[in-house]
TORKOLDREN-623508 format. One line per field, with one value per residue (C-alpha): residue number from 1; x, y, z; residue in three letters. Coordinates in pm, whole numbers, plus 32768, in hexadecimal, padded with zeros to 4 digits. Each point is the difference from the previous one (the first is absolute). Layout:
REM TORKOLDREN-623508
resi: (NUM:...)
px: (X:...)
py: (Y:...)
pz: (Z:...)
resn: (Ala:...)
END
This chain:
REM TORKOLDREN-623508
resi: (1:2:3:4:5:6:7:8:9:10:11:12:13:14:15:16:17:18:19:20:21:22:23:24:25:26:27:28:29:30:31:32:33:34:35:36:37:38:39:40:41:42:43:44:45:46:47:48:49:50:51:52:53:54:55:56:57:58:59:60:61:62:63:64:65:66:67:68:69:70:71:72:73:74:75:76:77:78:79:80:81:82:83:84:85:86:87:88:89:90:91:92:93:94:95:96:97:98:99:100:101:102:103:104:105:106:107:108:109:110:111:112:113:114:115:116:117:118:119:120:121:122:123:124:125:126:127:128:129:130:131:132:133:134:135:136:137:138:139:140:141:142:143:144:145:146:147:148:149:150:151:152:153:154:155:156:157:158:159:160:161:162:163:164:165:166:167:168:169:170:171:172:173:174:175:176:177:178:179:180:181:182:183:184:185:186:187:188:189:190:191:192:193:194:195:196:197:198:199:200:201:202:203:204:205:206:207:208:209:210:211:212:213:214:215:216:217:218:219:220:221:222:223:224:225:226:227:228:229:230:231:232:233:234:235:236:237:238:239:240:241:242:243:244:245:246:247:248:249:250:251:252:253:254:255:256:257:258:259:260:261:262:263:264:265:266:267:268:269:270:271:272:273:274:275:276:277:278:279:280:281:282:283:284:285:286:287:288:289:290:291:292:293:294:295:296:297:298:299:300:301:302:303:304:305:306:307:308:309:310:311:312:313:314:315:316:317:318:319:320:321:322:323:324:325:326:327:328:329:330:331:332:333:334:335:336:337:338:339:340:341:342:343:344:345:346:347:348:349:350:351:352:353:354:355:356:357:358:359:360:361:362:363:364:365:366:367:368:369:370:371:372:373:374:375:376:377:378:379:380:381:382:383:384:385:386:387:388:389:390:391:392:393:394:395:396:397:398:399:400:401:402:403:404:405:406:407:408:409:410:411:412:413:414:415:416:417:418:419:420:421:422:423:424:425:426:427:428:429:430:431:432:433:434:435:436:437:438:439:440:441)
px: (8028:80F4:8088:7E6F:7FCD:8134:7FBB:7EAB:8087:80FD:7EE6:7FF1:8043:7EAC:7FB9:8136:7F8A:7EBB:809C:80BD:7EF2:8072:8175:802C:8015:8151:80A0:7F29:80C6:8112:7F30:7F58:801C:801C:7FA9:8040:8077:80B4:7FAF:80D6:7F9A:809B:7FDB:8025:80ED:7FF5:7FD8:8123:7F68:8096:7FF8:80E1:80F5:8095:814A:801C:8121:80A4:8071:812E:8005:7E88:8005:7ECB:7F48:7FE8:7FAC:7FDC:8050:7EEE:8061:7F49:7F8F:7FC6:7FC6:7FAB:7EF3:80D2:8063:8179:805B:8047:80D4:7FB8:811B:7F6C:7EAB:804B:80EA:7F07:7EFB:8018:7FA2:8032:7E83:8011:8111:7F50:7EC7:80AF:80CD:7EE7:7F38:80E8:8036:7E7E:7FF3:8132:7F5D:7E98:80B8:807F:7F10:7FBF:8161:80E5:8127:80D6:7FDA:812F:7F3C:80DC:7FC4:809C:80DC:7F5D:7EE6:80A9:7F76:7EA3:7FEF:7FD2:7EFD:7EA5:7F35:8145:7F89:7E86:8072:80BD:7F11:7EDF:80E0:8046:7E7E:7F8C:80D1:8020:8177:80F5:80F3:8115:8013:807C:813C:8040:814A:80BD:811F:8107:80B2:7EFD:7FA9:80A1:7F18:808B:7F07:7EC5:808B:8040:7E98:7F57:80AE:7F76:7EC7:8013:803B:7EE2:7F08:8090:80CB:8121:8152:80D6:8138:8034:8117:80F9:814C:7FBD:803A:802E:7F63:80B4:8019:7F80:7EA9:8007:804F:7F27:7E9D:8049:7F51:7F4B:80C1:8103:7FE6:8166:8031:800A:8141:8080:7F8F:80B3:8126:8028:7FFE:80F8:80E0:8098:8037:7E8A:7FD2:80C1:7F90:7E78:7FED:80D9:7EDC:7F0D:8060:8019:7E83:7F89:80F0:7F1F:7E9C:7F82:7FB3:80E9:7F80:80C8:7F33:807A:8035:7FFB:80E0:8046:816F:7F25:7F21:8118:80CB:7EFA:7FB5:814E:805C:7EBD:7EFC:7E9E:7F19:804D:7F39:8058:7FBE:8092:7EDF:7EDE:7FCD:7EF3:7E85:7EBB:7FA1:809D:8071:7F3B:80BC:8105:80C1:7FF2:817C:806E:8094:80BC:808F:805A:80ED:8090:8023:80A2:8114:8036:8040:80F2:80AC:804E:8076:8104:8065:8012:80D7:80CA:8054:8088:80D5:8084:805E:808C:8164:8005:7F52:8113:8108:7FA4:7FDF:81A2:8045:7F5F:809F:815F:7FB0:7F9C:815F:80BD:8016:7FB8:7EFA:8100:80B1:7EAC:7F47:80AC:7EE7:7ED2:80BF:8060:7E63:7F8A:7EEC:8096:7FDD:80D0:8053:8004:7FB1:7F36:803D:7ECC:7F7B:7FFD:8113:80D8:817A:80F9:7FA3:7F55:80D3:7F96:8008:80F1:7EED:7F3E:7F7E:7EB2:7FD0:7EB6:807B:8170:800B:80BC:7F27:8066:817E:7F65:8058:7F16:7EFA:7EDE:7F2C:7F2A:7E8A:8073:7F61:8158:808A:7E8A:7FE7:8175:7FD5:7F03:805C:816F:810B:7EC8:804D:7ED7:7FA0:7EFD:7F29:8095:8002:80E0:8134:8058:8154:8044:7E9B:7FA5:7F01:80C0:7FB6:80A3:8062:8083:8079:8047:815A:80A4:8165:807F:7E98:7F9F:7EE3:803D:7F46:80BE:7F2D:8039:7F3A:7FBF:7F76:7EBC:7F9D:8144:7FB9:7E6B:807C:80F9:7F2A:7ED0:7F52)
py: (8009:80ED:8031:8036:811E:80A5:8035:8067:80F8:80B2:8101:8175:8005:7FFF:7EA9:7F47:809B:7F65:7EC7:7FDF:7F42:7EF7:800F:7EE9:80C2:7F96:809E:816B:808B:8013:8092:80F2:817F:7F40:803E:7FD7:8103:7FE9:7E87:7F99:7FEE:8129:8063:80FA:7FC5:8122:80F7:7F5D:7F8C:7E85:7F5D:7EE9:8014:7EAC:7FB6:7EF1:7ED7:7F77:7E8C:8005:7E98:8026:8163:8077:8096:7F02:80C0:8161:80CB:80A6:8146:80EF:8161:8103:8189:80DC:8104:8123:7EF1:7FAC:7E92:7F81:7EBB:7EAA:8020:8154:7F9E:7ED5:80EB:80EB:7ECF:7FF9:7EAC:7EAA:7FDE:811A:7F6E:7EB8:80A4:80AB:7EC7:7F2A:8142:802E:7EB0:7F9C:8144:7F6B:7EAF:80A0:80DB:7EC5:7EAB:8001:800C:7F01:7FA8:800F:810F:8088:80A4:80AD:7FDB:80CD:7F52:803F:7F4F:7E92:7FCF:804F:7F10:7ED7:80F5:7F49:80CE:7FEB:7EC4:8028:8176:7F70:7EA3:8112:80DA:7EDC:7FAC:8158:8049:7EC0:7FCF:7EF2:804C:7F6F:8147:80C5:8034:80A7:80BD:801F:8116:7F3A:8128:8092:7EDE:7FC8:7EED:7EC9:7F0B:80EB:7FE0:7EB9:7FAB:810F:7F50:7EC5:80BA:808D:7E82:7F89:80DC:7F93:8156:800C:80BC:80D9:80B0:8158:80FB:7EDE:8098:813F:801D:7EE1:7F15:7E7F:7EA7:7F83:8084:7F65:7E93:8024:8089:7F7F:8115:7FD0:8115:80EA:8163:807C:817B:80FB:8070:7EBA:808D:8141:7F98:7EC3:80F7:80C6:7EE7:7EE8:7F49:8010:7F96:7ECE:7FBD:8028:7EBF:7F64:8093:7F80:7E9E:7FD5:8080:7EE2:7EF4:8068:7FCB:8155:80DF:8142:815E:812A:816A:812E:7FB6:8157:7FD9:7F0C:7FAA:7FAC:7F08:7F7B:7FD3:7F3F:7F03:7FA9:7FD5:7F02:80D4:7F87:8111:818A:8131:815F:8153:7F47:7F35:80E5:80EB:7FDB:801D:8006:7EA4:7ED9:7FAB:7F13:7F70:7F1F:804D:8179:802D:7EE4:80E0:8090:7EC6:7F88:811A:7FA4:7E92:806D:80F9:7EF0:7F05:80FB:805A:7EBE:7F87:8125:7FE1:7E5F:8085:80E6:7F19:7EE5:810E:8071:7ECB:7F6B:8043:7F9D:7EB9:7FF3:802B:7F43:7EB4:8060:8013:7EB7:7F6E:8051:7F6B:7EBC:8012:8017:8173:805F:8108:8100:7FC4:7FF4:8149:80FF:7FEF:800A:80F7:8109:8049:8145:7FD9:7EA9:7FCD:7EA0:7EC7:7EB3:7E62:7F28:7E7E:7F33:8009:818C:802F:813A:7F7D:80F6:817C:811F:80A9:813C:80F2:8115:80CC:7FB9:814B:8026:7F1C:8024:7F2E:7FBE:7ED9:7F49:7EF1:7F69:7FBA:7F2A:7E73:7F0B:80B2:7F33:8060:7EB8:8081:812F:8002:804A:7E9D:7F54:803A:7FCC:7EB8:7FA4:806A:7FBA:80E5:80FE:814B:806D:8165:807F:80E6:814E:7FB6:806B:7F96:7F9C:7FED:8163:80B5:804D:7F94:7EFA:7F30:7EC0:7F1D:7EAC:7ED5:7E97:7F6C:7ED7:7FD3:7E9D:7F69:80C9:810E:8177:813C:813F:8141:8150:812F:8134:814B:8008:8198:8064:7F33:8052:8173:8007:7F30:80C8:7ED3)
pz: (7FE6:8078:7E90:7F71:8152:7F90:7E6D:80A4:80D3:7F23:7FAC:80A9:81A8:8069:7F39:80E1:812A:7FC5:7FC8:8158:8067:7F64:8087:8110:815D:8053:7EF1:8041:80B2:7F12:7ED9:80CC:7F27:7ED5:7EAC:7EA1:7F23:7EA3:7FF3:8142:815D:810B:812D:814B:80FC:80FA:7F07:7EFD:7EC0:7F95:7EEC:7F49:7EF9:7F90:7F3C:7EF2:8057:7EDD:7FFE:7F01:7FAD:7F84:7F70:80BF:810C:812E:80F7:80C8:8110:80AE:8080:80F9:7F8F:80CF:7FE0:8137:8022:7F7F:7EAC:8059:7FC2:8125:7FFD:80C0:810D:8054:8016:80C4:80E3:806E:80BA:815A:806A:7F73:7FCF:7F01:7F77:7FAD:7FAF:7EE8:7F9F:7FC3:7F69:7EDC:7FBB:8027:7EB9:7F42:7FFA:7F9A:7EFC:7F61:8076:7E72:7F51:7FC0:8096:815F:80EB:80E3:8132:8117:815E:80F9:80E1:8159:7FA8:800A:8158:7F80:7F08:812C:806D:800F:7F0F:7ED4:7F87:7FE2:7F51:7EFB:7FB6:8006:7F09:7F08:8029:7FAB:7EDF:7F72:7FE4:8064:810B:7F3E:7EEE:8121:809B:8142:7FDB:813E:8069:80A4:808D:80DC:8095:8181:80A7:7F49:80AA:7FB4:7E7C:7FDE:806C:7F3B:7EB3:8085:8033:7E94:7F40:80EF:7F40:7EBF:7FCE:7F29:80D6:7F4D:80C5:7FC8:7FB3:8026:800C:80AF:8163:80EC:7EE8:8016:7F6D:8162:7FED:7EB7:8069:8116:7F57:7E8F:7F6C:7E8D:7F93:8076:7F7A:7FE1:8051:7F12:8047:7F55:7E8D:8000:809F:7F16:7EE8:8097:8080:7F70:8165:8065:7E93:804C:8162:7FA4:7F27:813A:80DF:7F1D:8007:8143:8044:7EFF:80BE:811F:7F34:7FCE:7EBA:7FFD:7F85:7F8B:8067:7FA1:7E9E:7F1A:7EF8:7EF7:8075:8142:7F82:7F53:8121:80C8:7EBB:8018:8146:7FE7:80D2:7FC0:8037:7FB7:809A:7FAF:7F3E:7ECA:7FD0:808E:810D:8100:7F76:8099:7F5D:7FE0:7E51:7F98:7ECB:8079:7EB8:7FF0:806C:7F23:7F11:8107:8057:7EE3:7FC9:814B:7FB1:7E83:80CB:810D:7ED3:7F32:8150:8065:7E94:8002:8183:7F87:7EF1:80C7:8117:7ED7:7F56:812E:80C5:7EDA:8040:8155:7FA2:7EE6:8104:8122:7EEA:7F8C:817D:801A:7EC7:8098:8159:7F48:7F49:8110:806C:8158:803C:8055:7EB1:7F3B:80A5:7F1E:7EEF:8111:80E8:7F09:7F91:8065:813A:806F:819E:8035:7F5F:80DA:7FC1:80D3:801D:7FC4:813F:7FE4:80EF:7F8A:7FBB:8021:8032:7F33:7EE0:802A:7E79:800F:7F9F:8133:80B5:80F2:80BB:812A:8122:8045:8099:7EE0:803B:7E96:809A:8106:7FE4:7FF1:7F5A:7F79:7EE9:7FCB:8023:7EF7:7EB7:7F35:80A7:7FA4:7EA5:7FC8:8086:7F55:7EC4:7FB2:7F1F:7FCC:809D:80F2:8077:8100:8064:80CA:816D:8134:8014:8183:7F77:7FA0:8066:7E9C:7F1D:7F07:7F10:7FEF:7EB1:805F:7F36:805F:7FAA:8020:80A6:801B:7FF9:80E9:7FCF:807E:7FCB:7F9A:8048:7FAB:80AA:7F60:80A8:7F6F:805E:7F3D:7ED3:7FD8:8034:7F0B:7EF9:8043:800A)
resn: (Met:Gly:Asn:Glu:Phe:Leu:Gln:Ala:Ala:Arg:Thr:Pro:Ala:Arg:Ala:Trp:Asn:Ser:Arg:Met:Asp:Asp:Val:Pro:Glu:Ile:Leu:Lys:Pro:Tyr:Leu:Ala:Asn:Ser:Glu:Trp:Arg:Asp:Gly:Gln:Leu:Gln:Leu:Asn:Trp:Gln:Gln:His:Arg:Leu:Ser:Ser:Ala:Phe:Gln:Pro:Ile:Val:Ser:Phe:Ser:His:Ser:Arg:Ile:Val:Ala:His:Glu:Ala:Leu:Leu:Arg:Ala:Val:Ala:Pro:Ser:Gly:Arg:Pro:Val:Ser:Pro:Pro:Glu:Leu:Phe:Gly:Ser:Leu:Glu:Thr:Thr:Glu:Asp:Val:Leu:Arg:Leu:Asp:Arg:Thr:Ser:Arg:Met:Met:His:Ile:Leu:Asn:Val:Cys:Asp:Ser:Pro:Gly:Trp:Phe:Phe:Leu:Asn:Leu:His:Pro:Glu:Leu:Phe:Gly:Ser:Leu:Leu:Asn:Lys:Asp:Ser:Leu:Pro:Ile:Ala:Gln:Ala:Ile:Gly:Glu:Phe:Val:Gly:Val:Ser:Pro:Ser:Gln:Phe:Val:Ile:Glu:Leu:Val:Glu:Glu:Glu:Ile:Thr:Asp:His:Ile:His:Phe:Glu:Glu:Gly:Val:Ala:Ala:Leu:Arg:Ala:Leu:Gly:Leu:Gly:Val:Ala:Leu:Asp:Asp:Phe:Gly:Ala:Gly:His:Ser:Asn:Phe:Asp:Arg:Val:Trp:Lys:Ile:Arg:Pro:Asp:Val:Val:Lys:Leu:Asp:Arg:Ser:Phe:Ala:Ala:Arg:Ala:Glu:Ala:Asp:Arg:Ser:Val:Arg:Arg:Leu:Leu:Pro:Gln:Ile:Val:Gly:Ile:Leu:His:Glu:Ala:Gly:Thr:Leu:Val:Leu:Leu:Glu:Gly:Ile:Glu:Thr:Leu:Glu:Gln:Ala:Arg:Ile:Ala:Met:Asp:Ser:Asn:Ile:Asp:Phe:Gly:Gln:Gly:Trp:Tyr:Phe:Ala:Arg:Pro:Ala:Pro:Ala:Pro:Leu:Gln:Asp:Pro:Leu:Val:Leu:Lys:Pro:Thr:Leu:Asp:Ala:Val:Trp:Asp:Gln:Gln:Ser:Lys:Arg:Ala:Asp:Gln:Ala:Trp:Asp:Ala:Arg:Arg:Arg:Ile:Met:Ala:Pro:Tyr:Leu:Glu:Ala:Ile:Ser:Cys:Thr:Ala:Gln:Arg:Ile:Ala:Glu:Gly:Ala:Ser:Leu:Glu:Asp:Ala:Ala:Asp:Ala:Tyr:Leu:Gly:Leu:Pro:His:Val:Ala:Cys:Leu:Tyr:Met:Leu:Asp:Asp:Ala:Gly:Leu:Gln:Val:Gly:Arg:Asn:Leu:Asn:Ala:Pro:Thr:Thr:Ser:Arg:Arg:Arg:Val:Thr:Leu:Gly:Leu:Gly:His:Met:Ser:Gly:Ala:Arg:Trp:Ser:Arg:Arg:Ala:Tyr:Phe:Ile:Arg:Ala:Met:His:Asp:Pro:Gly:Lys:Pro:Gln:Ser:Thr:Arg:Pro:Tyr:Leu:Ser:Val:Ala:Thr:Gly:Asn:Ile:Cys:Val:Thr:Val:Ser:Ile:Gln:Val:Glu:Val:Asp:Gly:Arg:Pro:Phe:Val:Val:Cys:Gly:Asp:Val:Asp:Trp:Asp:Glu:Leu:Glu:Ala:Ala:Ser:Glu:Val)
END
């Protein structure tokens, strides 16, 4: 009955008010002083005019809109826009916070009840205790029955850094799941956000703070780190959304980092109603795909080109060792290349044989412990060792990573070679930051 009632109610205010008798009693307090205006339910709250705005959320893989975030808009009697934090901050009691929070979410739900896709709704952090109150479940059930929607259509956003009562936080999340609602952890990466909360509550979606988008566009090190963060979150069983995407390049970086969903002004600004056509942004997303594919091909070609001399040099070094030369005698071809850090050799158990041979041009160091010179180092868990051992005679190259030996971001090239019938792995580190800057990858 809910959808039919609401469709009939989307008429002038007097018609809506006359239909309030059909609203369940438990919901009426949250719809007091409400009216339909310009096709949208709006509310009066302590002389403020409240309305809904909706910003689409896109799936990169599906090239379509899959959700909207419902946002609260408030206007003071003077006509001045009032932000939600300012509005909630003006309230004096937890009861007022509870009523405004429920009122705004009720308004959002009524404004989207006949729209497809997920809807992300914010929950004020002070209200986790209220989720266990005796009236919370009946209210949630009444909304679902009245509006005719499934709880699974809604995802509740939780702002982690504002939670201080950790017991109530986890109990509140359990209560949301018991109601059939999805859970999203908002603003991850800002303030005191950490992975510990992800392990404990296992949210359906983690929303990366909007600062990631701008920082990743401006800083290579953040671009390099972002896919690793996304990978950890995926391993934890959660989908990842990046907020605040404002440029094509930021969208490309998000896609390149294997992020699932995107949200931001680049796709669409918040609007009074959800976008009904899920494919309306497909041309925009196709442009992101085209840019991502083009840049990925360019990066692959550039990486292969700039790494070719190092792969060739490590192969020559290995050949000379196989012919009986020592590492020191065979090192000239490799250590003479620019941006090289060091050369070393591992036995078939990954134990370092002898010491590092440092390149004469090696300059900066982030740490000065000289860990690369310590005897007994074992590197069998490193990708450069594992790959070389599984593909004898073929030079390998890793992704950039932080070297514990030098404290710099490096790439390691490696190759397996046999000496007196026993396999060894020859390894060479390259200072990636220097190489990348010089090559403008």
